[in-house]
N, C-alpha and C positions, 0 to 999 in steps of 0.2 A: 740195605738192601730194601727195595719198595715194596710195598705190599700190593702194589696194583699190577696189572699186568702178568700176574703170575696165577697160577690155577691150584690152589691147596685143596684138600679134602674137605668134601662136606663136613660139617661139624653133627651132620644126622645120619652119615654113612653107616659106620658101625653098628649104631643101634637097628637101624634098619635092616642091615643085612645080617645080624643074628635074629631079627623078628623080635626085638625086644621094643620098638619104638610104638607109642600108643596110638592109636588108631581110633576113632570114633567106635567102630564094631568092636572093638576091646573094651568099653564101657559098661560096668556094672555096678549096682550097689544094693547092700542088703535091703530086702523087703520092696525091692523093684517091683512095680505092676508094668504091664506091656499094653501097648495101645495100637490099632490099626485102624485103617479107613475104610468103610465101606464107599462105594465109587460108583457114579453112574455107568451103566453098560450102553449108552446111548449119547448120541454127539448133542441131541437136542429134545427138548420135551418139558412136559409140564409135569412137577412130583406131584402125585397125588395123594401117595400115603406110603409111609416107611412102617414096617411090622419087624418090631425086635426079637419076637416070640421064637421065632428058630434058633435065632444067634443064642439067645437067652438060655436055651435047653442044654448049652454045650458046656458041659463040665468045664469049670474055671473061669467061666464069661461072667463078670459081675454087672455090667451096665451097655447099654446102647443109648449113646449121647446123640442127640438130633439140633437142628436148627433151633429149637424152642428152647435148648438149654446153654446156647452160648452168646457171646455179643451178636446183637442183630444189625451192626451198623457195617457198612463197606470201607476198604482201606486200599491202599495202593501204593506205589513208589511216587507216581505221578499224580494218576487218576483212579479216585476212591471209586472203583466198580466192582469191586471183588469180594462176596463171601465170605465168614468163615466157612460156613455149610450152606451147600443150597438150601433155599427154603420153599419156594415156590416154582421155578423152572432150572434144569439143569443147560449148562451153556458148551459142554464138551464131553468126551468120554472121557472118563477117570475122574472126573469134578467130584470132590468128596460131598457126602450127604450124610453121613451118619460117622461115628468112633465108637469102637469097639473095647471096652477096656476089659483085660483078665490079668490071672495069674501068671500067664507064659504067653510067650511069643507065639506059641502053636495054636493055643486058646483064641488068642486076640486074631489072629489071621483066619483061622477056620470060623469065627463068627462074623468075621468080616464077609466073608465070600456067603455065609448065611443070611444075612440081613435082605428080607423080603422088600425091594423098592420098586414100586408100582408107577411108572412113567408113562404119561402119554405122549407118545413119541409124534414129533412135528419134521417135516423134511429139513435138512440143516441147510443152513447157508455155508457152503464146503470150500469156496474158494475166493479169492479176490475178485474175480470177475462177478461171481454171482453178488458177492456183498454190495457191488457198486453196481448191479443192473436197475435198470427204472423198476419202480413197485418192489426191491428186494424186501422180503421179512427183516425187521430190526433184530439183530442177535439182541439188544438190549432195549425195549421197548421206553425204559425210562432213563435212557441214556443223559439227557440233560438235566437230570437231578443228581447226575454223579459231580463231587466237587473235583477241583484240580488244585493242586499243590502251588500255594502261593499265588492263586487265582489268575494263572497265566493265561491267556488269548491262545491257544495252540489250534484253532481250527476245526474242531469238533462239530460234526454234523451227522448224525444217525449212525450207518455202520462206519463212518471216518471217525478214526480215534483221533487221529492228528494230520494237519496240513501244512506243510512247507512250501512257500511260493516267491520264488526270486524270479520278478518279472522285469527286465530295463524296458520292456517296451518298445523296441526297434526291431524286431526280428523279421518282421514281413519285408522291411525294406533290403535287409540283407539278404533274404531269400529270393528276392526279387532280382537282386545284382548277381546271383551266383550263377555258374557255367553248368553246373548240376549238382544234383542233391543225393545225399546217401543217406538210406534210411536202416535200421535194423532193431529188433525186438529179441531182447535176451531173455531167458526163462531160467530160474536157478530155482533147485529145492531147498527143503530145512535139512540142516545137519545137524546130529544128535552129539553130544559130546563126549558119550562113551566113556566116561570116568569109570575106573574099575569099581572102587569103592562106594555104596550107594548113601545116599544122604540118610543123615539120623538123629535124634535128638536124644538127651538124657536130663529131665528137668527135675529140681527139687524146689521145694518151697519152704520158706523158714523165717519167721519174724517180719512178716511183709513184705520179703522178696522173694524174687524168683531167681535162682540160678540155673543156667543153661550149657549143659558141656555138648560141644558138638565139633566137627570137622567142617570150618565155615571159612570161605574166602574173605567175609567181610563181617566181623564179629560186631563193630559199632552200627552198621545199618540192620544187622540183625536184631541188635537191642534196641534199635528204634521201632524196627516195624512189629516185634513182638509185643512192644509197648503199645503203638497204635491200635492192633488187633482187639488188644486187653482190654484198653481204656484206663491205661495206669501210666505214671512218669517213667520217662526211661531210666532214671536213678533208682526204679524198683526192681528193674533187671539187670542181672550180670550174665555176661558170656565169657565162657573160658573155653579158649581153642586148643585143639589138639592136633596131631600130625593129619595131614590131608591127603587121601589116596586119590587126589586126581580131581578137576574142579573145569579147567577151561571155561569157567562163565557160568557154570550150571549151579555153584553153590554160592551164590552172591546174594540172594534174595531169600527170603522166610520160605520154607516149606514144612516142615512136620514141629518146628520148635513151639510155635504157639498153642499150637493142640496140647503138647506133652506139657507143657507149662501150665493152661487151664486145668489139666487132670491132675497135675501134681497139688495145686493148690485144694480142687476138690477133695481131693483122698487124703492130702498130708501125708504122702509116699513119695519115694522118687517114680517118675515115669520113664519108662523108654519105647521110643518109637524108631523103624528102621524099615525104608522101602524095600520091598522085593523086586527084582530083577525088572518082572513087568511092570510093575509101577513106576520106576526109572525112566519107563520109556514113555507111558502115557502121560506123566507130570513132567517131562523134559521141559525145560525152556529152550528149545531147539534153536540153531541159527533159522531167522524169517526165510519162509521162501519169498521170492519177489519176479515182478516182470518191470524189465527197464526198456522202454523205446526209447532211441536215439536218432535223431535228425540232424543231418550238417549241411551246411550252407557252403557249396567249395568252389573256389576257380581254379582254373587249369594249371596254374603255377603252383597249386598245392595250399594256398592260404585258406585255411577254414575262416569264414565271415563271419558266423553264427553255428550255435549249437542249442538245438531243443531237447530237453531230455523231461520224460515223463515216467515216474516210478510209481508201482503201487507194490507196497510190501505187507506180509500177513501178519497182524497180531495174534491170533488167535482171539480165544474168547475174552480176553483180560488185556489191558494195556501194558501191565508191567513197563518196559522202559522204552517201547517202541516209540513215544513222543520225542522223547530225547534223542533216538537214533536216526530219527528222521532228517535231523541237521546234517549227517554225516555228506550226504550227497554234495551239499554245497563246497565240500574242502577236495573231493576227487574229481570232478568235473572241471576244466581250467585251471588246475594247479600243475599238472605235470606236464601239459602241452597246451599251447596256445590256441583256442577254441573259438575267438570271437567274441560278439557279444552273447549271452547266454541265456535260456531261460530254466529254471529248473523248477519243476513242480513234483512233491513227493507227497503222498497219502499213503498213511499206515492205517490198515483196515480190521474191523472188528470180523470174525468166521466163527462158526461151531467146530473150533479145533483147539487142542492144547495150548495155552499161550507160549508166544514164542519170547525170546528173551536174550540173553548176553552168549555169543561165544566167541572165543579167541578172534581178535580183530574185528569185532562187532560192525556188520555190514560191509566191511572192505572187500573180503573176496569176490563178492556179488557185484560190487560198483564196478571194482577194476575190470573184473570179468566184462563187462556190458563195456567200459570205456575203451579198452585194449582191443578186445574183438572189434570195436567200431573204427579204433586206428588201423587195423588190417583193413577192414573193408574199404576205407577211403584209398588207402594206400594201392591195394588193388584195382579201385577204381580210375585211378591215375597211371595206373601202370608204373608205379614206381618202386624200390626195392623197400622192403617196409621196416627195416632199420634206419635206412638213408632216410625217409620220411618223419620216423620219430625222432631222430637227431635236428632235422631242421624245424619240426614243431615243436621243440622242447620249450618250456619256459623260460624265461631269463630271470636272474636276480633283480627285485625291485618290480617286478610284473606284481599285481593282485591278484590275490584269490576272489573268489565270489562273494566272501563275506568282507572284500576292501582290506584285508591283511596283506601286507607285504610279504613276498617270497624272500628270504634273505640269502638263502644258502643252495637254493635249488639248482646251481650250477655242480653240483656235486653229482647229482644225476648224468652229466656228459663225461664225469671223471668214471663212474660206474660202467656205461658203454665202453670206456678205452680198457679198464681192468676186463672185463666178460671177454671183448675182442683180442685182447693180447692172450687169454688162457685158451680159448676155443674160437680160430676165426670165423666171422660168419658166413663168409661165403664158402666154406670147405662144409661147414654143419647142415646135416639132414639134406646133403646129398645122396641120391639114388632113388628106384622106384619105391614110392609108398614110405618114403624116410621124410620127416621134415623137423623143421626149427622154429621156435617161436620164441618171444621175447615179451616180459612184460615190465613196467616201473611203475612204482608206487611210492608216495611220500604219505607217512602214518603219523600221528601224535604218538605223544608221551603223556597219558592221563593227568592232568594238572591237579588233582585232587588231593585234600588236606592229609599231613602226617605230622606225627611228634615223637620224638625220643631224648629219652633223659639218658646220659652218659654218667656213669659213676666208676672213679677211681677206685679199685678195692685196695684194702690195707697189704696184701701181698704185692702188689705192684702190677696185677690183671686189669681189665674191666669187663664191666657188664653194661650192657645197653639193654633199657628197658622199651619196650615197644609192641605195639599191636600188629604191626606187621607181620603177614602170614605167609607161611612158606608153603607154596602151592606147588612145588616141585622144581622150580626154574632154578634154585640155589641162589636166590636172590638174597635171603635172608640167611641161609645155610653157609654161604659163602661170601657173597657182595656185601652186605650191611657190615658183616666181621672184618673184611679187607677196608673199607672205608674209614671204621675206627680205627683199626691199627695204623693205616698210613698216618691218619691226624693225630695219633698219641705217640708214634714211635716205638711201637708195638709187635711183636708178630702176630699173625691173624690166629694162631692157636692160643693167643692168652685172651682174646675177646669171646665172650659168650653174650648171646642173644637170647632173651626169655620168651616164654611161648603169649599167644595173647591172652590178655585180661582185662575187660573193660573198666573194672573195678582199678585195677593199677596203672594205667597207661593213660595218656593222652590220646585223644582221638586219632584213629587211622581210618583211611579209605579203602582199605583192603587189597588184595591181590587182584588187579584188573588195570587193563589199559598200559601194560610196561612201566609201572608207576614207581616201584618198589625202590630200584635202585637208586633213580633220578631223586623221587621227591624224599623219599624217607633217609635215602642217602647226604641228602643235601641237610636235612634235619639233625640227623647225626654229625655231619662233617662241622654243623656250627658249633653243636652242643660238644663235640670234642676239641674244637678250637678255644671255647671258655674253658673247660678242664684243663686243656694246655697251658692256658695263659695262668691260671691258679698255680700248676704245677711249677711252672717258672719263674713264677712271684715267691713262692714259697721255698723254691729250692734256692735262689738266688741270694736268701736270707743264710741257707745253710752253706752255702759255697763262697760266700761274700765275694759275690759277682752280679753284674749288673745282668736284669733279665734279660736283653737282649743279646747277651753273650754266651747266651745257654742254649745247647742243641740237645736233643732227645734222641736216641739211637738204641734200638734194640733193649728198650726197659731202662736205661741210663741216662740219665742228665747229666753232661759235662760241659766244662768251660770250653768254649771254641778254640781249638790249637794246644789244650791242655788236657789231654784224656786224663789224666792220671788226678784231676780234679773234677771229681764224681760224685754223686748219690744214685743208687736205684729209685725208680719210682715208688716201689713198695715201703722204702726208707723214708720218701718224702710224704706219702701216704699215712705212715705210721706217724712220724713225727708232727703232724697237726692234727690228725684225726681229735685227739683228746686235748686239743689247745684251741685252734679256731675252728674243728668240725671236719665232717668228711669232705674230700673232693667231689662235688658233682655238677651236673648243670644241665638243664633240659633245652630242648629248642623245636620250635615247630617251622612248617615251610608249606607252601600253597605257589604253585606254579601261576605269576600274573598272568590275565588276559591278555593275549597279543592286541596291540592295535586293531582295531576292525571297525566298518559301518556299521550303527546298530540299527539301521533302518534298512540293512540290504534285503531283508525278506522277512516276511509274515510268520509266526507260527514256529520261530528259529528258538531252541533253548540251549543248544550248544552253540555259543558265540565266535568262539576262535580255535586255531589249531594249535597248540603250545607245542613246544620243543619238538619239531618234526624230526622225522629221520628218513634216508633217502634210499631206496630199493632198486634193484634193478634182476629179472632172475631170466635163466634161459634155459628151456627144455628141447632135449632132441628126442625125437621118437620114432618108431617102427611100426607100421599098421599090416595085420595080416589079412590078406585081401580074401580068404575063405572064410578065416572066422569072424574077423571083424574086431580082433584084439589089439590093444593099445599094447603097447611096452614103452616104455619111459627108457630109452638107452643113457642120458646123460643128462644132469641137472647141475644147473651151476647159479649159485647165490653169491651176489654182491650186496651185503647189506652194510649200511653206515650207523654208527654205536656212539659217536661223541668220545668216549673213551672205553677201551676194553679193560672192565675191572678183572674179571675172569674169562679169559678166552676160552678155556674149555667148555665152560658153561654156555658160552654165546653160541658155539658152534654145537654144542647140544639141542639147544633152543632152535637153532637153525634147521636141523636135522628133523627134528619133532615136528616144527611147524611146516616143513615139505611133506611130512608123510600125512599128515593131517590134510592139506592142501589137496594132495593126491588122491585122496579119499573122495573127498568133496569134487573133484574134476571129473573121477572116472568110474569109482565105485559104490560109493554110499548110496543106500536107497532109503528115504524117509517117506514114504508114498501114501497118499491119504484116498480113502474110499470112503465117500459119505462121509466125511468128516472124522473116522476111524483108521488108525494107523494100522499099515498092511504088513510092515515088518515088525516082528514082535520079539526077536531073539537077537542076541548076538549075531550069531549063525547068519540069519536073513539078511541081518545090516550092511555086509559087505564092506567091512573093516580092512583097509588094506595089511597083508601082512608083511614080514621083512623080505621075502621073496620079490613082492611088488614094488620095493622103493629102492631105486639105484644108490649107489655112492652120491653123496650131496657133496659137490666141490665149492666149499665157501671163501670168500674175498670180504674180509672185513676190513673195512674204511675208518680211519678215526679222525673226525673233525670235531675238536672239543667244544662244547657249550660252555660258555662263560659262567653261567649259572648252575651249572650240574656241579655235582660232587667232583672235583678233581675233573671235571670236564664230561662225565658221564650222563647219557642217555639213556631212555628205554630201548630193549632188546628183545623182549619175548612174543611180543605179539606181531609183529611184521612178517616174520617169515612164511605164516600161511596166506597173507593178503594177495601176492600177483599171482600164486600158484596154477589157479584153475585156468586164469587167463592164459598163463605161458604154454600150459599143456594144451588148450584149445586151441590156440594161435598154432602151435605145430602141427598139430593132428589136422587141422584145417588146411596148411600149407602142404601135407604128406598127402592129402586125398583129393586135394583142389576142390573143395566143396566146403561152405560155411559150417560151421560149428557153433549153433547159437543158445543150444540147450546142454544143461548139466542135468545129470550125468553123462558122460560121454561113453555111452555103452556100446559092447558090439553090437546089438541090434542097430542102435542109430548110426552106427558107423557103415555099416553094410546098405542101409535105408539112404543115406549120403552117397555111397559110390554108387548107388543105382540110379539116384536122381542125377550124379553128375556126367552118366554115360551118354 
């Protein structure tokens, strides 16, 4: 029986159910110190003085460390703009200004609250519009001294962190030939990852090396970033991963780890740090807020002659990964639908707010929201049925994305429309007063970044996969990688074990991000397993006196094809050769190749291609209460293409969870800023959807095998969140007969729209 296409139990299920799984919050060491950060209470200002005396009076507080005591260089993933501790000025509320070291957590946190920080406030640059206004104050006056990784030209200028420009130069002619022009501006807020486990770090220092134990999505990046901040070689840092209590992108970069490591060296004692619930919000790398303006030149027959897109996204006070994410609009506009010639201008800007970052489906939810709301607006202007207009406008196989990359399987989207229509007829859906239906399509990538795995056949016939791939809750490691190894080796899934991350013990892995684990690490495991299988067959052929090509492996037994009695177990093979030829093991690495593209398609572009794309269609049916403005999602359908469904139940779970997050982004979640300071500061205020707010999600899984994927698999975890807000907004707009171009779609916003529509 194949290990693929089944839904075996997760390897971590029993330990998690019994409370035996070790998360970061469970870690402790004898003699451990605690540390906590004193943070800026204002969004912008000149740092005049720090008085440690009030903190030092607290029993158990040992020291208050300031910028004078730590490395004074700036670092960053792409732009080296971030100090370890603020020295001269603070750029956002919550920026670290000092570290309090103590014998207990209570003392450390009390000390951090007691540090007297003297800041001369200045008016913060609170919004992207303010950042770009003529004469705007520079968030970082010294911006042009910040180094960029690899010396890349990303279009930096003042408050502009990065700029990506794709301009074919022939838009004016197309707009002049249009019968009419459709314009829209789409505004989207930040979104907080809302993972339950706070960020933490436990660091030790011994024999010139740092060891950091964490719950982290990307141990190797963490290793490299801690080394960068401390000014040491990456090999001087070891990162050991534990179970992760949620991340969704928030645990991809450094947070507390470098502070803990520095103090562990300073005191020669273990040092532990952990965010409070408020710190999680103040320092969260939320999904970026953005403004997307789209203008299209349209003929009466529905042909879109040209599209002009202008985007401004908020990086917050530091660059983080914003410069890379600024490339993503190039793969959204003009990839799903034929939009004619297109100019795409994206700017990522500094503001005096907490730095934004990665959240599941980076930038996708708000880009698809703008793209799909605009398609509805064009259909309405034409007087066309919205579904029919989408089908007429769909891209075709062989069309080129804005980067020159050919679309090879985009016709899958047409299949998705058919599947959804079969399940819920478009004409019948959304019928009735203040009821509506909306659709949204997406093409999403599978992150290509490198992965490595070593597969070894144990002497009892089981297998161990050694990798630093991280289990972030999706089941990609706890089930998917085990299933891939089992399928390749002829084992049952429960006979395969995958190790926990350890940067000293494994090859490089790019972590849990971008739906890459099953596809990239799975491919490395499949390749390594193929080599292990070859070694097994070669050695078993000697034991069975048969040619390797005549042997088959089934359920852990090697036998001669057609002669099942002539057999040996995998354990017998492993035992027989361990003491004569050595253990059976193999390692393999994989990086998805960059697709063919035009390297000169745009300036400032860091993400060059859209590898291993998957195809998706969502449909939402809603009803609106005319008195309260409350939106209820009555039905939600997802049609998702996954390559090969390795673990169907896990994929369904990812779809359900992604839709829930998308509904929060669309309808209820609030991450508002007032003069640079977060307004919502608790889970209760945040507006996360509850179980009663999420309808049953009907999932249709399409399989179109990827030749490069492990047994055809592609990524599956990120895409479910991407089209949700767009589908819901289109449904609400249909229900109330008025545009819905701002998120979240609160009851107040609905009532305002209804009043304007009268």
